[in-house]
N, C-alpha and C positions, 0 to 999 in steps of 0.2 A: 679981619677984613674979608677973608674967604667966606666965613660963616655969614657975614652980612650980605655978600653978593648972592649966596645961595638963597637966603631968606627973601631978598628982593625978587629974585627970579621966580621963586615958588609963589610969592604973593601975586606977581604979575600973571602967572599962569592961572592961578585961582580966580582972579578977576575976569580974565578972558573966558574961562569955563563957565563962570556964573552968568555972564552976558549971553553966552551961547545957549545955556540951559533955559533962560527966560524966553527966548524966541524960537527954540527948536521944538520939533515934535518928539514924542516919546521914543520912537524908533531911532531918530537921529541922536537923541541924548544917550541911548544905550550904546550906539556906535562910538560916540564921543568919549564915553567912559572907558571903552576898550582901548581907544587910542591914547588916553591920558597917561597910562603907565609908561609906554615907550617915549612919549613926548617929554614927560617930566624927567625921566632918566637921562634923555639926550641933552636937555637944557642944563640940568645940573652938571652933567659930565663936561659940557662945553665951558661952563663957568669955572669949574674946578681946574680944567686944563689951562684956561687963560690965567688963572690965579697961581699957576705953577704946580698944581697937584695933578700932573699928568698921569702918575702911577695909579691914581684913583679915578680921575675923570675919563681916561682912555678906556678902561674896561667898561665903565658905565655907558659910554657912547656905543661901544661894540654890542653890549647887551641890548640897548635900545634899538639899534639897527637890526639885530637879529629878530627881536620881537615884532618890529614893524614889517620886516620882510615876510615873516611867518603869517601875519595877519593878512597881508596882501595876497599871499599864495592861496589861503583858504577862504578868503572873503567871498569868492564866487562858487565855492564847492556845493553849497546847499542849493539844490535844484527846486524849481517851482513844482507844485503838486502835479503829478502826471495827469495829462488831459486824456480822458477816455469818453467814447461815445457808446450809447446803449440803444439798441434797436430791439423791439419786442414784438413778437407775433403770438398767435394762439398757442403754439407748441414750443417756442424757442425764444430765449433771450440771448442776444449776441453783444459782446463787448469788443470795441476796437480801440487799440492804443494809438493815439495820434503820432507819437514820436517814432515808434518802431513799426507800426502797421500790423502788429500781431493781433490775431483774433482768437477769441475763446467764447464759449457760451454755456448756458445751462438749459437742460431740457425741462420744459414746463408741463408736459403731458405725455401719456403713453407709457410703454413698458420701461422706458429709460428715464422716467420722471425724476428730477433731482440730480441726475448725473451731469458731470462737467465734460464737455466735449474732449478736452485735452486728455482726460483720464480714460476715455473709451478706446478700445482697440480698433484697428482698421476694419475688422470684420463687423464689430458692433456698430460702427458708423454706417456701414452699408445697410445693415438691418434697420437702423434708425431712419435712413433715407427712404427705405421702402415704406415704413410706417408714415412718414411725413408726405409721401407722394400725393395724398388726397388733399393736403393743405398747401395751396399754391404759394402763399407768402412764406410760410415756414420752410418749405422746400427750397425756395429761392435763397433764403437766408442761409440755410445749411449748405447749399451749393457753393456760396461764396467762401465758406470755411473749408469745404472739401477741396475746392480748386487750389487753395493754398497749401493744404496739408497733404493731399493725395491727388496730384495733377492728373493721374491716369485712372481715377476712380470710376469714370463712366465705362471704362472697358470691362469692369467687373460687376457693373450694376445691371440689374434686370430691367431693361428698357420697357418691358411690358407693364411694369408696375408704375411707370411714370406717365402712362397714357392719360390723356385728358387734362394735363397740367398746363396746356398752352393758354395764352391770353394775358392781358395786363393784370398787374396786382390790384386787388380791391381792398385797400386799407380803409379802416374806419376813420371817423373824424379825428383829426389830430388835436391834442390838448397842448397848452403851454408847457406843462411839465414834460410831456413826451418830446416836444420840439427841443427843449433845452437839453434833455438827455441825449437825443440823437446828435446834436452838435457838440455835446460835451462841454457846455458852458453853464455858468451860474445863472439862476433866475435873475431877471432885471438887467441882463447884459445890454450894452449899447449896440446901436446899429453897426458901428465899426467892428466891435467884437464879434458880432454875428457873421458879418461878411468875412472876417479873418478866419474864423473857425470853419466856415463853409469852404473857403479856398483850400485850407489845409486838408480838410477831409476829402475833397474831390481829387486831390493829388494821390490819395490812397485808394479810393473806391471807384473811380471812374472806369468804365469798361475799356477805354483806350489804353489804360495802364494796367490792364489785367484785373480790374476790379469787377464789381457786380452791378448790373443795371438796376436791380432792385434797391441796393443800398444807395446808389447814386440818386435814384428817384426819391427815396425817403429823406436824404440829406437836402435835396432841392426843396422838397415840400416843407421841411422844418425851417429852412432859411426864409422862404416866401411867407410862411405863416407868421413868423416872428417879426419880419419887416413890415408886414401889413398891420400887425398889432401896434408897432411903433408909429406908423403913419396915422392910425386911427386916434392915437393918444395925442398926437401933435396938432 
């Protein structure tokens, strides 16, 4: 009798899983298969317990509960791919992590070409700043990094070398690829995703929160460019 009840229970579970598999998406099927083991163990344990085999059914239910609890605990551990923005000028490529606000960059030209900003010493960064002083946009991008890493860097910087750097940034025509990289979103993102990425970035780069006017400008330009493209297609 006990064996019959177990068989009936297993057949019932198999039928339900089959119906689920026919209508579910691949990702849902994979999740369902992971859940199948604790569910089957739990059902069989319950059946055995009601059939008087508590010494067998009880441990099975405990194992099923432990497996299910472990799955729930770790189901949300895998994080989505880190979202990062990339802003590029003639001499510098800067990356901003949306989650942490951390910045890092790669020098594209000059005596430090190919070097990563985080790997440069404080003294080397000041030399780099002097080299970039003739490139308004690159200097503004580097300033955003220096303001975070070396808040007092201007005290040690030769202000004479920065003469003539005033005025608005003169960025070239933005491309779709550049706009997506600045906002840190995939090509083809929806208008909702564009606005969401823009809001998230502005909380990091806006001058009112200690960010950079240049970065905020580029983020706004990227948002406006992509939203206009959406309107043109609609």
